[in-house]
TIFIVO-342423 format. One record per atom (N, C-alpha, C, O): x, y, z; residue number from 1. Coordinates in nm, 4 decimals, always signed. Atoms other than C-alpha are relative to their C-alpha. Layout:
N
{{X; Y; Z}; NUM}
...
This chain:
119
{{-0.0916; -0.0728; +0.0846}; 1}
{{-4.2514; +3.9369; +5.3848}; 1}
{{-0.0749; +0.0600; -0.1194}; 1}
{{-0.0447; +0.1709; -0.1635}; 1}
{{+0.0755; -0.0464; +0.1146}; 2}
{{-4.5007; +3.9676; +5.0989}; 2}
{{-0.0758; +0.1296; +0.0329}; 2}
{{-0.0889; +0.2166; -0.0532}; 2}
{{+0.0723; -0.1201; -0.0431}; 3}
{{-4.6979; +4.2305; +5.2968}; 3}
{{+0.0962; +0.1187; +0.0050}; 3}
{{+0.0604; +0.2296; -0.0346}; 3}
{{-0.0991; -0.1076; -0.0091}; 4}
{{-4.3805; +4.4335; +5.3596}; 4}
{{+0.0367; +0.0513; -0.1390}; 4}
{{+0.0538; +0.1717; -0.1577}; 4}
{{-0.0326; -0.0422; +0.1356}; 5}
{{-4.2990; +4.4369; +4.9875}; 5}
{{-0.1087; +0.0881; -0.0608}; 5}
{{-0.0798; +0.1746; -0.1436}; 5}
{{+0.1087; -0.0850; +0.0494}; 6}
{{-4.6410; +4.5882; +4.9182}; 6}
{{+0.0007; +0.1359; +0.0685}; 6}
{{-0.0374; +0.2355; +0.0071}; 6}
{{-0.0007; -0.1264; -0.0744}; 7}
{{-4.5971; +4.8568; +5.1865}; 7}
{{+0.1239; +0.0839; -0.0312}; 7}
{{+0.1144; +0.2061; -0.0429}; 7}
{{-0.1257; -0.0717; +0.0225}; 8}
{{-4.2319; +4.9480; +5.1192}; 8}
{{+0.0552; -0.0430; -0.1355}; 8}
{{+0.0718; -0.1624; -0.1605}; 8}
{{-0.0553; +0.0349; +0.1313}; 9}
{{-4.0927; +4.9666; +4.7645}; 9}
{{+0.1323; -0.0769; +0.0131}; 9}
{{+0.2092; -0.0564; +0.1070}; 9}
{{-0.1162; +0.0887; -0.0007}; 10}
{{-3.8208; +4.7133; +4.6827}; 10}
{{+0.1317; +0.0793; +0.0036}; 10}
{{+0.2259; +0.0394; +0.0720}; 10}
{{-0.1247; -0.0765; +0.0046}; 11}
{{-3.5577; +4.9809; +4.6084}; 11}
{{+0.0368; +0.0558; +0.1379}; 11}
{{+0.1552; +0.0680; +0.1694}; 11}
{{-0.0293; -0.0503; -0.1342}; 12}
{{-3.5912; +5.1211; +4.9631}; 12}
{{+0.0486; -0.1121; +0.0917}; 12}
{{+0.1356; -0.0909; +0.1761}; 12}
{{-0.0446; +0.1143; -0.0800}; 13}
{{-3.5547; +4.7760; +5.1177}; 13}
{{+0.1451; -0.0356; -0.0330}; 13}
{{+0.2251; -0.0624; +0.0566}; 13}
{{-0.1367; +0.0314; +0.0418}; 14}
{{-3.2402; +4.7089; +4.9149}; 14}
{{+0.0959; +0.1088; +0.0485}; 14}
{{+0.2043; +0.0783; +0.0983}; 14}
{{-0.0839; -0.1112; -0.0476}; 15}
{{-3.0994; +5.0540; +4.9968}; 15}
{{+0.0241; -0.0070; +0.1497}; 15}
{{+0.1366; +0.0118; +0.1959}; 15}
{{-0.0132; +0.0114; -0.1451}; 16}
{{-3.1665; +5.0088; +5.3667}; 16}
{{+0.0898; -0.1158; +0.0400}; 16}
{{+0.1704; -0.1047; +0.1323}; 16}
{{-0.0848; +0.1165; -0.0289}; 17}
{{-3.0071; +4.6640; +5.3642}; 17}
{{+0.1457; +0.0317; -0.0293}; 17}
{{+0.2339; -0.0089; +0.0464}; 17}
{{-0.1374; -0.0369; +0.0336}; 18}
{{-2.6973; +4.8043; +5.1928}; 18}
{{+0.0590; +0.0966; +0.1025}; 18}
{{+0.1763; +0.0854; +0.1382}; 18}
{{-0.0468; -0.0935; -0.1034}; 19}
{{-2.6708; +5.0872; +5.4451}; 19}
{{+0.0341; -0.0745; +0.1284}; 19}
{{+0.1388; -0.0505; +0.1885}; 19}
{{-0.0276; +0.0795; -0.1204}; 20}
{{-2.6973; +4.8431; +5.7358}; 20}
{{+0.1244; -0.0866; -0.0167}; 20}
{{+0.2038; -0.1003; +0.0764}; 20}
{{-0.1179; +0.0813; +0.0273}; 21}
{{-2.4383; +4.6175; +5.5747}; 21}
{{+0.1268; +0.0854; +0.0052}; 21}
{{+0.2279; +0.0436; +0.0616}; 21}
{{-0.1151; -0.0911; -0.0023}; 22}
{{-2.2020; +4.9121; +5.5239}; 22}
{{+0.0348; +0.0445; +0.1407}; 22}
{{+0.1521; +0.0457; +0.1781}; 22}
{{-0.0254; -0.0435; -0.1380}; 23}
{{-2.2421; +5.0366; +5.8810}; 23}
{{+0.0569; -0.1120; +0.0855}; 23}
{{+0.1467; -0.0892; +0.1665}; 23}
{{-0.0544; +0.1121; -0.0784}; 24}
{{-2.1829; +4.6915; +6.0271}; 24}
{{+0.1430; -0.0305; -0.0431}; 24}
{{+0.2258; -0.0676; +0.0401}; 24}
{{-0.1380; +0.0188; +0.0481}; 25}
{{-1.8718; +4.6571; +5.8075}; 25}
{{+0.0939; +0.1031; +0.0593}; 25}
{{+0.2053; +0.0696; +0.0996}; 25}
{{-0.0812; -0.1053; -0.0620}; 26}
{{-1.7407; +4.9917; +5.9349}; 26}
{{+0.0232; -0.0270; +0.1478}; 26}
{{+0.1333; -0.0053; +0.1985}; 26}
{{-0.0133; +0.0323; -0.1415}; 27}
{{-1.8054; +4.8858; +6.2924}; 27}
{{+0.1008; -0.1122; +0.0207}; 27}
{{+0.1841; -0.1057; +0.1111}; 27}
{{-0.0946; +0.1118; -0.0117}; 28}
{{-1.6177; +4.5600; +6.2415}; 28}
{{+0.1418; +0.0454; -0.0330}; 28}
{{+0.2365; +0.0054; +0.0347}; 28}
{{-0.1325; -0.0511; +0.0350}; 29}
{{-1.3275; +4.7393; +6.0704}; 29}
{{+0.0559; +0.0868; +0.1114}; 29}
{{+0.1733; +0.0748; +0.1462}; 29}
{{-0.0444; -0.0859; -0.1097}; 30}
{{-1.3094; +4.9987; +6.3473}; 30}
{{+0.0438; -0.0805; +0.1200}; 30}
{{+0.1445; -0.0483; +0.1831}; 30}
{{-0.0375; +0.0865; -0.1116}; 31}
{{-1.3022; +4.7277; +6.6113}; 31}
{{+0.1328; -0.0693; -0.0284}; 31}
{{+0.2186; -0.0771; +0.0595}; 31}
{{-0.1246; +0.0669; +0.0382}; 32}
{{-1.0275; +4.5417; +6.4239}; 32}
{{+0.1193; +0.0960; +0.0086}; 32}
{{+0.2239; +0.0599; +0.0626}; 32}
{{-0.1082; -0.0986; -0.0030}; 33}
{{-0.8153; +4.8574; +6.3828}; 33}
{{+0.0323; +0.0410; +0.1431}; 33}
{{+0.1492; +0.0567; +0.1785}; 33}
{{-0.0233; -0.0385; -0.1391}; 34}
{{-0.8620; +4.9541; +6.7466}; 34}
{{+0.0780; -0.1073; +0.0747}; 34}
{{+0.1675; -0.0762; +0.1533}; 34}
{{-0.0691; +0.1094; -0.0689}; 35}
{{-0.7483; +4.6128; +6.8660}; 35}
{{+0.1423; -0.0156; -0.0521}; 35}
{{+0.2364; -0.0205; +0.0271}; 35}
{{-0.1347; +0.0215; +0.0556}; 36}
{{-0.4540; +4.5679; +6.6285}; 36}
{{+0.0846; +0.1254; +0.0075}; 36}
{{+0.2062; +0.1154; +0.0238}; 36}
{{-0.0758; -0.1248; -0.0086}; 37}
{{-0.3528; +4.9349; +6.6335}; 37}
{{+0.0592; +0.0208; +0.1376}; 37}
{{+0.1716; +0.0697; +0.1494}; 37}
{{-0.0515; -0.0126; -0.1358}; 38}
{{-0.3153; +4.9322; +7.0119}; 38}
{{+0.1170; -0.0922; +0.0242}; 38}
{{+0.2139; -0.0535; +0.0894}; 38}
{{-0.1108; +0.0937; -0.0160}; 39}
{{-0.0949; +4.6251; +7.0006}; 39}
{{+0.1216; +0.0461; -0.0783}; 39}
{{+0.2346; +0.0316; -0.0315}; 39}
{{-0.1096; -0.0440; +0.0844}; 40}
{{+0.1147; +4.7703; +6.7203}; 40}
{{+0.0761; +0.1162; +0.0640}; 40}
{{+0.1992; +0.1173; +0.0618}; 40}
{{-0.0675; -0.1152; -0.0582}; 41}
{{+0.1871; +5.0996; +6.8995}; 41}
{{+0.0835; -0.0392; +0.1212}; 41}
{{+0.1866; +0.0230; +0.1466}; 41}
{{-0.0797; +0.0452; -0.1124}; 42}
{{+0.3087; +4.9141; +7.2083}; 42}
{{+0.1296; -0.0635; -0.0475}; 42}
{{+0.2334; -0.0462; +0.0164}; 42}
{{-0.1182; +0.0667; +0.0522}; 43}
{{+0.5529; +4.7115; +6.9990}; 43}
{{+0.0968; +0.0979; -0.0652}; 43}
{{+0.2177; +0.0748; -0.0613}; 43}
{{-0.0851; -0.0940; +0.0714}; 44}
{{+0.6869; +5.0099; +6.8036}; 44}
{{+0.0821; +0.0868; +0.0932}; 44}
{{+0.1908; +0.1303; +0.0550}; 44}
{{-0.0711; -0.0907; -0.0884}; 45}
{{+0.7929; +5.2144; +7.1055}; 45}
{{+0.1311; -0.0575; +0.0487}; 45}
{{+0.2234; +0.0176; +0.0803}; 45}
{{-0.1241; +0.0604; -0.0467}; 46}
{{+1.0584; +4.9658; +7.2075}; 46}
{{+0.0219; +0.0298; +0.1473}; 46}
{{-0.0724; +0.0347; +0.2264}; 46}
{{-0.0335; -0.0247; -0.1403}; 47}
{{+1.2407; +5.0401; +7.5304}; 47}
{{-0.0143; +0.1482; +0.0305}; 47}
{{+0.0501; +0.2320; -0.0325}; 47}
{{+0.0204; -0.1391; -0.0401}; 48}
{{+1.1221; +5.3588; +7.6971}; 48}
{{+0.0094; +0.0092; +0.1508}; 48}
{{-0.0089; -0.0896; +0.2219}; 48}
{{-0.0105; -0.0254; -0.1421}; 49}
{{+1.1703; +5.5117; +8.0372}; 49}
{{-0.1101; +0.0951; +0.0398}; 49}
{{-0.1363; +0.1926; -0.0307}; 49}
{{+0.1046; -0.0885; -0.0481}; 50}
{{+0.8910; +5.6691; +8.2362}; 50}
{{+0.0635; +0.1048; +0.0895}; 50}
{{+0.1393; +0.0719; +0.1807}; 50}
{{-0.0506; -0.1089; -0.0828}; 51}
{{+0.9737; +6.0101; +8.3822}; 51}
{{-0.1179; +0.0681; +0.0661}; 51}
{{-0.2294; +0.0660; +0.0139}; 51}
{{+0.1038; -0.0775; -0.0675}; 52}
{{+0.7766; +6.2156; +8.6297}; 52}
{{+0.0377; +0.1459; -0.0069}; 52}
{{+0.1529; +0.1833; +0.0155}; 52}
{{-0.0283; -0.1419; +0.0158}; 53}
{{+0.7440; +6.5855; +8.5756}; 53}
{{-0.0721; +0.0850; +0.1015}; 53}
{{-0.1663; +0.0409; +0.1674}; 53}
{{+0.0623; -0.0994; -0.0878}; 54}
{{+0.6553; +6.8909; +8.7760}; 54}
{{-0.0166; +0.1253; -0.0823}; 54}
{{-0.0520; +0.1178; -0.2000}; 54}
{{+0.0051; -0.1247; +0.0752}; 55}
{{+0.6583; +7.2554; +8.6777}; 55}
{{-0.1422; +0.0362; -0.0361}; 55}
{{-0.2265; +0.0536; +0.0518}; 55}
{{+0.1294; -0.0464; +0.0493}; 56}
{{+0.3594; +7.3495; +8.4631}; 56}
{{-0.1115; -0.0958; +0.0393}; 56}
{{-0.2161; -0.0528; +0.0880}; 56}
{{+0.1010; +0.0993; -0.0317}; 57}
{{+0.1683; +7.0261; +8.5135}; 57}
{{+0.0676; -0.1244; +0.0535}; 57}
{{+0.1867; -0.1453; +0.0308}; 57}
{{-0.0568; +0.1215; -0.0561}; 58}
{{+0.2202; +6.7001; +8.6915}; 58}
{{-0.0500; -0.1169; -0.0813}; 58}
{{-0.1688; -0.1257; -0.1125}; 58}
{{+0.0385; +0.1154; +0.0780}; 59}
{{+0.2237; +6.3763; +8.4972}; 59}
{{+0.1208; -0.0869; -0.0276}; 59}
{{+0.2277; -0.0675; +0.0302}; 59}
{{-0.1099; +0.0877; +0.0378}; 60}
{{+0.4364; +6.1063; +8.3434}; 60}
{{+0.0101; -0.0035; -0.1513}; 60}
{{-0.0867; +0.0245; -0.2220}; 60}
{{-0.0227; +0.0129; +0.1434}; 61}
{{+0.5871; +6.0553; +8.0000}; 61}
{{+0.0964; -0.1146; -0.0226}; 61}
{{+0.1871; -0.1375; +0.0574}; 61}
{{-0.0928; +0.1051; +0.0391}; 62}
{{+0.7564; +5.7642; +7.8299}; 62}
{{+0.0976; +0.0589; -0.0996}; 62}
{{+0.0572; +0.1099; -0.2041}; 62}
{{-0.1019; -0.0544; +0.0887}; 63}
{{+1.0847; +5.8706; +7.6735}; 63}
{{+0.1004; -0.1082; -0.0348}; 63}
{{+0.1244; -0.2005; +0.0430}; 63}
{{-0.0953; +0.0986; +0.0498}; 64}
{{+1.3385; +5.6768; +7.4707}; 64}
{{+0.1366; +0.0193; +0.0667}; 64}
{{+0.1624; +0.1233; +0.1274}; 64}
{{-0.1366; -0.0143; -0.0524}; 65}
{{+1.6989; +5.6099; +7.5781}; 65}
{{+0.0749; +0.1162; -0.0656}; 65}
{{+0.1599; +0.1791; -0.0025}; 65}
{{-0.0641; -0.1131; +0.0679}; 66}
{{+1.8061; +5.8677; +7.3167}; 66}
{{-0.0317; +0.1315; +0.0706}; 66}
{{+0.0554; +0.2174; +0.0845}; 66}
{{+0.0392; -0.1217; -0.0715}; 67}
{{+1.6114; +6.1367; +7.5030}; 67}
{{+0.0625; +0.0017; +0.1391}; 67}
{{+0.1061; +0.1069; +0.1859}; 67}
{{-0.0576; +0.0077; -0.1343}; 68}
{{+1.7361; +6.0167; +7.8421}; 68}
{{+0.1465; +0.0450; +0.0009}; 68}
{{+0.1948; +0.0977; +0.1011}; 68}
{{-0.1412; -0.0432; +0.0076}; 69}
{{+2.0935; +6.0843; +7.7248}; 69}
{{+0.0126; +0.1510; +0.0133}; 69}
{{+0.1171; +0.2000; +0.0560}; 69}
{{-0.0047; -0.1459; -0.0058}; 70}
{{+2.0077; +6.4555; +7.7088}; 70}
{{-0.0328; +0.0563; +0.1384}; 70}
{{-0.0168; +0.1765; +0.1599}; 70}
{{+0.0420; -0.0504; -0.1305}; 71}
{{+1.8881; +6.4801; +8.0710}; 71}
{{+0.1087; +0.0817; +0.0701}; 71}
{{+0.0784; +0.1918; +0.1160}; 71}
{{-0.1027; -0.0823; -0.0673}; 72}
{{+2.2252; +6.5969; +8.2197}; 72}
{{+0.0220; +0.1344; -0.0696}; 72}
{{+0.0408; +0.2362; -0.0031}; 72}
{{-0.0193; -0.1237; +0.0751}; 73}
{{+2.2643; +6.8557; +7.9427}; 73}
{{-0.1169; +0.0957; +0.0234}; 73}
{{-0.0958; +0.2156; +0.0416}; 73}
{{+0.1173; -0.0844; -0.0260}; 74}
{{+1.9081; +6.9842; +7.9917}; 74}
{{+0.0043; +0.0573; +0.1415}; 74}
{{-0.0282; +0.1742; +0.1624}; 74}
{{-0.0110; -0.0485; -0.1383}; 75}
{{+1.9634; +7.0079; +8.3683}; 75}
{{+0.1059; +0.1090; +0.0114}; 75}
{{+0.0864; +0.2072; +0.0831}; 75}
{{-0.1091; -0.0994; -0.0029}; 76}
{{+2.2897; +7.1996; +8.3128}; 76}
{{-0.0487; +0.1345; -0.0526}; 76}
{{-0.0270; +0.2382; +0.0101}; 76}
{{+0.0449; -0.1261; +0.0592}; 77}
{{+2.1297; +7.4575; +8.0848}; 77}
{{-0.1214; +0.0582; +0.0718}; 77}
{{-0.1396; +0.1800; +0.0716}; 77}
{{+0.1114; -0.0525; -0.0803}; 78}
{{+1.8153; +7.4861; +8.2971}; 78}
{{+0.0570; +0.0777; +0.1184}; 78}
{{+0.0110; +0.1877; +0.1490}; 78}
{{-0.0622; -0.0681; -0.1139}; 79}
{{+2.0339; +7.5750; +8.5953}; 79}
{{+0.0705; +0.1271; -0.0460}; 79}
{{+0.0605; +0.2308; +0.0196}; 79}
{{-0.0734; -0.1155; +0.0526}; 80}
{{+2.2493; +7.8103; +8.3837}; 80}
{{-0.0932; +0.1177; -0.0281}; 80}
{{-0.0556; +0.2332; -0.0082}; 80}
{{+0.0942; -0.1058; +0.0366}; 81}
{{+1.9410; +8.0044; +8.2729}; 81}
{{-0.1041; +0.0259; +0.1082}; 81}
{{-0.2036; +0.0939; +0.0831}; 81}
{{+0.0875; -0.0290; -0.1131}; 82}
{{+1.7710; +8.0060; +8.6142}; 82}
{{-0.1358; -0.0664; -0.0073}; 82}
{{-0.2318; -0.0169; +0.0518}; 82}
{{+0.1262; +0.0720; +0.0134}; 83}
{{+1.4991; +7.7581; +8.5233}; 83}
{{-0.0055; -0.1108; +0.1034}; 83}
{{+0.0925; -0.1829; +0.1224}; 83}
{{+0.0180; +0.1049; -0.1007}; 84}
{{+1.3634; +7.5281; +8.7937}; 84}
{{+0.0227; -0.1373; -0.0634}; 84}
{{-0.0230; -0.1627; -0.1748}; 84}
{{-0.0314; +0.1339; +0.0511}; 85}
{{+1.4873; +7.1693; +8.7493}; 85}
{{-0.1252; -0.0842; -0.0229}; 85}
{{-0.1197; -0.1837; -0.0950}; 85}
{{+0.1232; +0.0774; +0.0199}; 86}
{{+1.1269; +7.0455; +8.7663}; 86}
{{-0.0527; +0.0118; -0.1429}; 86}
{{-0.1417; -0.0635; -0.1825}; 86}
{{+0.0416; -0.0147; +0.1396}; 87}
{{+1.0871; +7.1666; +8.4057}; 87}
{{+0.0760; -0.0933; -0.0933}; 87}
{{+0.0359; -0.1101; -0.2085}; 87}
{{-0.0799; +0.0882; +0.0857}; 88}
{{+1.3510; +6.9244; +8.2732}; 88}
{{-0.0829; -0.1170; -0.0548}; 88}
{{-0.0727; -0.1457; -0.1741}; 88}
{{+0.0820; +0.1076; +0.0567}; 89}
{{+1.1047; +6.6309; +8.2429}; 89}
{{-0.0968; +0.0478; -0.1088}; 89}
{{-0.1265; -0.0264; -0.2024}; 89}
{{+0.0889; -0.0549; +0.1021}; 90}
{{+0.8706; +6.8559; +8.0440}; 90}
{{+0.0777; +0.0221; -0.1289}; 90}
{{+0.0277; -0.0061; -0.2378}; 90}
{{-0.0835; -0.0181; +0.1192}; 91}
{{+1.1552; +6.9471; +7.8083}; 91}
{{+0.0317; -0.1347; -0.0643}; 91}
{{+0.0374; -0.1457; -0.1867}; 91}
{{-0.0279; +0.1328; +0.0531}; 92}
{{+1.2354; +6.5771; +7.7738}; 92}
{{-0.1227; -0.0561; -0.0733}; 92}
{{-0.1095; -0.1209; -0.1772}; 92}
{{+0.1229; +0.0450; +0.0653}; 93}
{{+0.8724; +6.5011; +7.6894}; 93}
{{-0.0185; +0.0718; -0.1339}; 93}
{{-0.0602; +0.0102; -0.2320}; 93}
{{+0.0078; -0.0739; +0.1259}; 94}
{{+0.8769; +6.7766; +7.4252}; 94}
{{+0.0993; -0.0547; -0.1014}; 94}
{{+0.0674; -0.0694; -0.2194}; 94}
{{-0.1015; +0.0556; +0.0890}; 95}
{{+1.1981; +6.6364; +7.2819}; 95}
{{-0.0464; -0.1346; -0.0553}; 95}
{{-0.0265; -0.1636; -0.1733}; 95}
{{+0.0511; +0.1299; +0.0443}; 96}
{{+1.0394; +6.2907; +7.2666}; 96}
{{-0.1076; +0.0198; -0.1055}; 96}
{{-0.1115; -0.0529; -0.2048}; 96}
{{+0.1082; -0.0286; +0.0946}; 97}
{{+0.7372; +6.4361; +7.0872}; 97}
{{+0.0553; +0.0477; -0.1336}; 97}
{{+0.0088; +0.0048; -0.2392}; 97}
{{-0.0511; -0.0600; +0.1227}; 98}
{{+0.9420; +6.6316; +6.8351}; 98}
{{+0.0873; -0.0938; -0.0811}; 98}
{{+0.0685; -0.1064; -0.2021}; 98}
{{-0.0980; +0.0761; +0.0777}; 99}
{{+1.2236; +6.3950; +6.7413}; 99}
{{+0.0344; -0.1365; +0.0569}; 99}
{{+0.1043; -0.2144; -0.0078}; 99}
{{-0.0398; +0.1244; -0.0644}; 100}
{{+1.2501; +6.1041; +6.9821}; 100}
{{+0.1445; +0.0023; +0.0445}; 100}
{{+0.2006; -0.1020; +0.0780}; 100}
{{-0.1400; -0.0139; -0.0404}; 101}
{{+1.5965; +6.2390; +7.0681}; 101}
{{+0.0972; -0.0267; -0.1128}; 101}
{{+0.2178; -0.0364; -0.0899}; 101}
{{-0.0869; +0.0301; +0.1145}; 102}
{{+1.7300; +6.1703; +6.7196}; 102}
{{+0.0167; +0.1234; -0.0872}; 102}
{{-0.0664; +0.2142; -0.0851}; 102}
{{-0.0241; -0.1072; +0.0960}; 103}
{{+1.8778; +6.4030; +6.4606}; 103}
{{+0.0938; +0.1049; +0.0546}; 103}
{{+0.1351; +0.1006; +0.1705}; 103}
{{-0.0948; -0.1048; -0.0389}; 104}
{{+2.0994; +6.7081; +6.4670}; 104}
{{-0.0641; +0.1057; +0.0893}; 104}
{{+0.0070; +0.1763; +0.1607}; 104}
{{+0.0703; -0.0951; -0.0858}; 105}
{{+1.8339; +6.9212; +6.6399}; 105}
{{-0.1143; -0.0750; +0.0693}; 105}
{{-0.2278; -0.0706; +0.0220}; 105}
{{+0.1014; +0.0871; -0.0611}; 106}
{{+1.6463; +6.6908; +6.8808}; 106}
{{-0.1208; +0.0731; +0.0594}; 106}
{{-0.2189; +0.0086; +0.0965}; 106}
{{+0.1150; -0.0728; -0.0530}; 107}
{{+1.4157; +6.9689; +7.0027}; 107}
{{-0.1006; +0.0360; -0.1090}; 107}
{{-0.2073; +0.0897; -0.0794}; 107}
{{+0.0919; -0.0318; +0.1089}; 108}
{{+1.2566; +7.0075; +6.6585}; 108}
{{-0.0153; -0.1200; -0.0905}; 108}
{{+0.0802; -0.1944; -0.1127}; 108}
{{+0.0224; +0.1078; +0.0964}; 109}
{{+1.0991; +6.7606; +6.4191}; 109}
{{+0.0616; +0.0401; -0.1332}; 109}
{{+0.0918; +0.1574; -0.1548}; 109}
{{-0.0657; -0.0264; +0.1276}; 110}
{{+1.2450; +6.7320; +6.0702}; 110}
{{-0.0822; +0.0946; -0.0891}; 110}
{{-0.0267; +0.1625; -0.1755}; 110}
{{+0.0852; -0.0853; +0.0834}; 111}
{{+0.9470; +6.9158; +5.9188}; 111}
{{-0.0086; +0.1427; +0.0494}; 111}
{{-0.0693; +0.2267; -0.0170}; 111}
{{+0.0131; -0.1342; -0.0560}; 112}
{{+0.9844; +7.2227; +6.1390}; 112}
{{+0.0911; +0.0977; -0.0734}; 112}
{{+0.2004; +0.0613; -0.1167}; 112}
{{-0.0811; -0.1047; +0.0577}; 113}
{{+1.1117; +7.5473; +5.9946}; 113}
{{+0.0926; +0.0525; +0.1081}; 113}
{{+0.0500; +0.0806; +0.2201}; 113}
{{-0.0978; -0.0445; -0.0986}; 114}
{{+1.4286; +7.6571; +6.1665}; 114}
{{+0.0349; +0.1468; -0.0272}; 114}
{{+0.0581; +0.1870; -0.1412}; 114}
{{-0.0368; -0.1397; +0.0100}; 115}
{{+1.5032; +8.0208; +6.2357}; 115}
{{+0.1244; +0.0229; +0.0846}; 115}
{{+0.1430; -0.0408; +0.1882}; 115}
{{-0.1210; -0.0331; -0.0742}; 116}
{{+1.8310; +8.1659; +6.3502}; 116}
{{-0.0101; +0.1434; +0.0458}; 116}
{{-0.0416; +0.2324; -0.0332}; 116}
{{+0.0052; -0.1357; -0.0550}; 117}
{{+1.8421; +8.4680; +6.5780}; 117}
{{+0.1363; +0.0305; +0.0572}; 117}
{{+0.1853; -0.0415; +0.1442}; 117}
{{-0.1304; -0.0412; -0.0514}; 118}
{{+2.1707; +8.6462; +6.6381}; 118}
{{-0.0184; +0.1120; +0.1002}; 118}
{{-0.1004; +0.2018; +0.0812}; 118}
{{+0.0097; -0.1037; -0.1037}; 119}
{{+2.2199; +8.8555; +6.9486}; 119}
{{+0.1286; +0.0772; +0.0033}; 119}
{{+0.1430; +0.1697; +0.0832}; 119}
């Protein structure tokens, strides 16, 4: 150790040790957040239903019971406007993303600007 102190100034050794300590602390914090954050998000979702979609892309989405209540209404208006029923799961996924099916306008989040267009 005495030889190293002669080759490398003390301030650089202390700085390097502090950097290594900081990086290892960040790594440990990141690991902790990744583990606890994953468990937390599973608990927060509550009861959700998995839907399968078609249309633009094929996949699955977890939607809340609030969103599932809108499925018949979405199917009705999709048919009324000539839209393939395979797009309904995509609309439900968008609704889940925007509002979770809650609020007076479930297709938009509360922070969205609303515009009205009269025809």
